[in-house]
C-alpha positions as CSV (number, residue, x, y, z in Angstrom):
1,X,119.0,42.6,45.1
2,X,116.1,40.3,44.6
3,X,118.4,37.4,43.6
4,X,120.8,37.7,46.5
5,X,118.3,38.1,49.4
6,X,117.0,34.5,49.4
7,X,120.6,33.2,49.4
8,X,121.4,35.3,52.5
9,X,118.2,34.1,54.4
10,X,118.4,30.4,53.7
11,X,121.7,29.7,55.6
12,X,120.3,31.5,58.6
13,X,117.2,29.3,58.7
14,X,119.4,26.2,58.2
15,X,121.7,27.3,61.0
16,X,118.8,27.9,63.3
17,X,117.3,24.5,62.5
18,X,120.7,22.7,63.1
19,X,121.1,24.4,66.5
20,X,117.6,23.4,67.5
21,X,118.3,19.8,66.4
22,X,121.4,19.8,68.5
23,X,119.7,21.2,71.5
24,X,116.9,18.8,71.3
25,X,119.3,15.9,70.8
26,X,121.3,17.0,73.9
27,X,118.2,17.3,76.0
28,X,117.0,13.8,74.9
29,X,120.3,12.2,75.7
30,X,120.5,14.1,79.1
31,X,117.0,12.9,80.0
32,X,117.8,9.3,79.1
33,X,121.1,9.3,81.0
34,X,119.4,10.8,84.1
35,X,116.8,8.1,84.1
36,X,119.4,5.3,83.8
37,X,121.5,6.9,86.6
38,X,118.5,7.2,88.9
39,X,117.5,3.6,88.1
40,X,121.1,2.4,88.8
41,X,121.2,4.3,92.2
42,X,117.9,2.8,93.2
43,X,119.1,-0.7,92.4
44,X,122.4,-0.1,94.2
45,X,120.6,1.2,97.3
46,X,118.2,-1.7,97.4
47,X,121.0,-4.2,96.9
48,X,123.4,-2.8,99.5
49,X,120.7,-2.3,102.2
50,X,119.2,-5.8,101.6
51,X,122.5,-7.8,101.8
52,X,122.2,-8.5,105.5
53,X,118.9,-10.2,104.9
54,X,119.8,-12.1,101.7
55,X,122.9,-13.6,103.2
56,X,121.9,-17.1,104.6
57,X,124.0,-16.8,107.8
58,X,122.6,-13.4,108.8
59,X,118.9,-13.9,108.2
60,X,117.0,-12.9,111.4
61,X,114.0,-14.5,113.1
62,X,111.7,-11.5,112.6
63,X,110.0,-12.6,109.3
64,X,107.1,-14.8,110.4
65,X,109.0,-17.9,111.4
66,X,110.8,-18.2,108.0
67,X,114.1,-20.1,108.2
68,X,115.7,-18.1,105.4
69,X,115.1,-15.1,103.3
70,X,113.7,-17.0,100.3
71,X,111.3,-18.9,102.5
72,X,110.1,-15.5,103.7
73,X,109.9,-13.7,100.4
74,X,108.6,-16.2,97.9
75,X,105.0,-16.3,99.4
76,X,105.0,-12.5,99.1
77,X,106.2,-12.7,95.5
78,X,103.6,-15.3,94.7
79,X,100.8,-13.2,96.3
80,X,102.0,-10.1,94.3
81,X,101.9,-11.9,91.0
82,X,98.6,-13.6,91.7
83,X,96.7,-10.5,92.7
84,X,98.2,-8.6,89.6
85,X,97.2,-11.5,87.3
86,X,93.6,-11.5,88.7
87,X,93.4,-7.7,88.1
88,X,94.6,-8.1,84.5
89,X,92.3,-11.0,83.7
90,X,89.3,-9.0,84.9
91,X,90.3,-5.6,83.5
92,X,91.6,-6.5,80.1
93,X,88.4,-7.7,78.4
94,X,86.4,-4.9,80.0
95,X,88.9,-2.3,78.9
96,X,89.0,-3.5,75.4
97,X,85.2,-3.7,75.2
98,X,84.8,-0.2,76.5
99,X,87.5,1.1,74.1
100,X,85.9,-0.5,71.1
101,X,82.5,0.8,72.1
102,X,83.9,4.4,72.4
103,X,86.0,4.2,69.2
104,X,83.7,2.3,66.8
105,X,80.2,1.9,68.1
106,X,79.0,4.8,70.3
107,X,77.8,8.1,68.9
108,X,80.7,10.6,69.0
109,X,79.1,13.0,71.6
110,X,78.1,10.0,73.8
111,X,81.6,8.4,73.3
112,X,83.4,11.6,74.5
113,X,81.3,11.7,77.7
114,X,82.1,8.0,78.5
115,X,85.8,8.7,77.8
116,X,85.8,11.6,80.2
117,X,84.1,9.5,82.9
118,X,86.6,6.7,82.5
119,X,89.5,9.1,82.6
120,X,88.2,10.5,85.9
121,X,88.5,7.1,87.5
122,X,92.3,7.5,87.2
123,X,92.2,10.6,89.4
124,X,90.6,8.8,92.4
125,X,93.3,8.3,95.2
126,X,94.2,4.7,95.9
127,X,93.1,5.0,99.5
128,X,89.6,5.8,98.4
129,X,89.6,2.6,96.3
130,X,90.9,0.7,99.3
131,X,88.1,2.0,101.6
132,X,85.6,1.3,98.9
133,X,86.9,-2.3,98.5
134,X,87.0,-2.9,102.2
135,X,83.6,-1.5,103.1
136,X,81.5,-2.2,99.9
137,X,83.1,-4.8,97.7
138,X,84.3,-7.2,100.4
139,X,80.8,-7.7,102.0
140,X,79.3,-8.2,98.6
141,X,81.8,-10.9,97.8
142,X,81.0,-13.1,100.8
143,X,78.0,-14.9,99.3
144,X,79.9,-15.4,96.1
145,X,82.8,-17.0,98.0
146,X,80.4,-19.3,99.7
147,X,78.8,-20.3,96.4
148,X,82.2,-20.9,94.8
149,X,83.2,-23.1,97.8
150,X,80.0,-25.1,97.7
151,X,80.0,-25.7,93.9
152,X,83.7,-25.5,92.9
153,X,85.4,-26.4,96.1
154,X,87.2,-29.4,94.4
155,X,89.3,-26.8,92.6
156,X,92.3,-25.7,94.7
157,X,91.6,-22.0,93.9
158,X,88.2,-22.3,95.7
159,X,89.1,-24.7,98.4
160,X,89.5,-24.0,102.1
161,X,87.1,-22.1,104.4
162,X,85.4,-19.3,102.6
163,X,86.0,-15.9,104.0
164,X,83.3,-14.4,106.2
165,X,84.7,-10.9,105.8
166,X,85.4,-10.9,102.1
167,X,88.9,-9.5,102.6
168,X,90.7,-12.0,100.4
169,X,93.2,-11.8,97.5
170,X,90.4,-12.2,95.0
171,X,88.7,-9.1,96.4
172,X,92.0,-7.2,96.2
173,X,92.3,-8.4,92.5
174,X,88.8,-7.0,91.8
175,X,89.7,-3.6,93.4
176,X,93.0,-3.5,91.4
177,X,91.1,-4.3,88.2
178,X,89.0,-1.2,88.7
179,X,92.1,0.8,89.4
180,X,94.0,-0.2,86.3
181,X,90.9,0.0,84.1
182,X,91.3,3.7,83.2
183,X,94.9,3.3,82.1
184,X,94.1,0.4,79.8
185,X,91.0,1.9,78.4
186,X,92.6,5.3,77.6
187,X,95.5,3.7,75.8
188,X,93.5,1.2,73.9
189,X,91.0,3.9,72.9
190,X,93.7,6.1,71.4
191,X,95.2,3.2,69.6
192,X,91.9,2.1,68.1
193,X,91.2,5.6,66.9
194,X,94.6,5.6,65.0
195,X,93.7,2.7,62.8
196,X,93.7,3.9,59.2
197,X,90.1,4.6,58.0
198,X,90.9,3.5,54.5
199,X,91.6,0.0,55.8
200,X,88.3,-0.1,57.8
201,X,86.4,1.2,54.8
202,X,88.0,-1.3,52.5
203,X,87.0,-4.2,54.8
204,X,83.4,-2.9,55.0
205,X,83.3,-2.4,51.3
206,X,84.3,-6.0,50.7
207,X,81.2,-7.1,52.7
208,X,82.7,-7.6,56.1
209,X,80.5,-6.9,59.2
210,X,81.7,-4.4,61.7
211,X,83.0,-7.1,64.0
212,X,84.8,-8.8,61.1
213,X,86.3,-5.5,60.2
214,X,87.5,-5.0,63.7
215,X,89.1,-8.5,63.7
216,X,90.8,-8.0,60.3
217,X,92.0,-4.4,60.7
218,X,91.8,-3.0,64.2
219,X,93.2,-5.8,66.2
220,X,96.3,-6.5,64.0
221,X,97.1,-2.8,63.8
222,X,96.7,-2.3,67.6
223,X,98.3,-5.5,68.8
224,X,101.5,-4.0,70.0
225,X,99.7,-1.1,71.6
226,X,97.3,-3.4,73.4
227,X,100.3,-5.4,74.8
228,X,101.9,-2.2,76.0
229,X,98.8,-1.0,77.8
230,X,98.5,-4.4,79.5
231,X,102.1,-4.2,80.7
232,X,101.7,-0.7,81.9
233,X,98.6,-1.7,83.9
234,X,100.6,-4.7,85.2
235,X,103.3,-2.3,86.5
236,X,100.6,-0.3,88.3
237,X,99.1,-3.4,89.8
238,X,102.5,-4.8,90.9
239,X,103.3,-1.7,92.9
240,X,99.9,-0.8,94.3
241,X,100.2,-0.5,98.1
242,X,97.3,1.3,100.0
243,X,94.3,-0.3,98.2
244,X,95.7,-3.8,98.7
245,X,96.8,-3.1,102.2
246,X,93.4,-1.9,103.3
247,X,91.5,-4.8,101.6
248,X,93.8,-7.8,102.1
249,X,94.2,-9.6,105.4
250,X,97.9,-10.5,105.3
251,X,99.0,-14.1,105.8
252,X,101.3,-16.7,104.3
253,X,100.6,-18.4,101.0
254,X,97.7,-20.5,99.8
255,X,96.3,-21.4,96.4
256,X,92.9,-20.6,97.7
257,X,91.5,-17.2,96.5
258,X,88.5,-17.1,98.9
259,X,90.2,-17.6,102.2
260,X,91.1,-14.7,104.5
261,X,94.6,-14.4,105.9
262,X,96.0,-16.8,103.3
263,X,98.1,-14.5,101.1
264,X,100.0,-11.2,101.2
265,X,101.8,-9.0,98.7
266,X,105.2,-7.3,98.8
267,X,103.8,-3.7,98.9
268,X,101.3,-4.5,101.6
269,X,104.0,-6.3,103.7
270,X,106.3,-3.3,103.4
271,X,103.5,-0.8,104.2
272,X,102.4,-2.6,107.3
273,X,105.8,-3.3,108.8
274,X,108.3,-0.8,107.6
275,X,107.3,2.1,110.0
276,X,108.2,0.1,113.0
277,X,111.1,-1.9,111.5
278,X,114.7,-1.3,112.2
279,X,118.0,-3.2,111.9
280,X,117.6,-6.7,110.5
281,X,113.9,-6.5,110.0
282,X,114.3,-3.3,108.0
283,X,116.8,-5.1,105.8
284,X,114.4,-7.9,105.2
285,X,111.7,-5.5,104.0
286,X,114.1,-3.7,101.8
287,X,115.2,-7.0,100.3
288,X,111.5,-7.8,99.6
289,X,111.3,-4.4,97.8
290,X,114.4,-5.5,95.8
291,X,112.5,-8.6,94.7
292,X,109.6,-6.4,93.6
293,X,112.0,-4.3,91.7
294,X,113.4,-7.4,89.9
295,X,109.9,-8.6,89.0
296,X,108.9,-5.3,87.6
297,X,112.1,-5.1,85.6
298,X,111.6,-8.6,84.2
299,X,108.0,-7.8,83.2
300,X,109.1,-4.6,81.4
301,X,111.9,-6.4,79.5
302,X,109.5,-9.2,78.4
303,X,106.9,-6.6,77.3
304,X,109.4,-4.6,75.3
305,X,110.6,-7.8,73.6
306,X,107.0,-8.7,72.7
307,X,106.3,-5.2,71.4
308,X,109.5,-5.2,69.3
309,X,108.8,-8.6,67.8
310,X,105.3,-7.5,66.7
311,X,106.7,-4.3,65.3
312,X,109.3,-6.2,63.2
313,X,106.5,-8.5,61.9
314,X,104.4,-5.5,61.0
315,X,107.4,-4.0,59.1
316,X,108.0,-7.3,57.3
317,X,104.3,-7.4,56.2
318,X,104.4,-3.8,55.0
């Protein structure tokens, strides 16, 4: 009896495990297919509803005196990319510095407190960020814009009449930087904490300083994760609507970052005009949304390619 009982129980466990694997595999495939189907339907909807605006012979006159669709949408695309780039340039070094401080420098109890506070920033609604940027940040930026104009006005980015209200694309970039900071900080912090301690201790044992240890072990290990966090934050910045709409004074396109009414973004353009739009004007706004969809898709594809290339290099080194 004692010799036959294990043989009767083992197949039952194997059968249960095999069934669980099949169920999990089926659920994973179903979830992946659903995501792709939804994405395809969204793309199809945007494409079909925007065809009247994209066609050169049917473009209407409602889009701010633009003679064709591309003349209307490219300033919005440029403004969207510029404000997102400003947000990333400001948020990336801060997020990495805070993450390194939490993971490698601060005492553990103090680090946990800082981490909780940073995570709470992600729970603040975007409309609150927009009101804060419009009422607090924008007035504070006015003297900075005047100084930039007086001292660096020969650079196209700081040329033109400085804003007297502070509601410029640079202010929108500052607000977006604060909004994406919790995402980048949380991801980078978790990645830095996953660095093998043996590698860190080996670098310190060989006489490296803490900063040298971070450069030799932490950054190479976390490079792919850092890029992923930046791309995720970029996706949030590209699609942000309310905060940018409340801060930015919409306009055409200018290389100047300190002039009011010089730039606009696709989300703010849609938010301001879609409720009252119909017919041809609605098609123009949906077509602008299609361009934002394409930009986001391209950014994600590039990010995935970069992450995969770094992963292959890491596998080759290992």
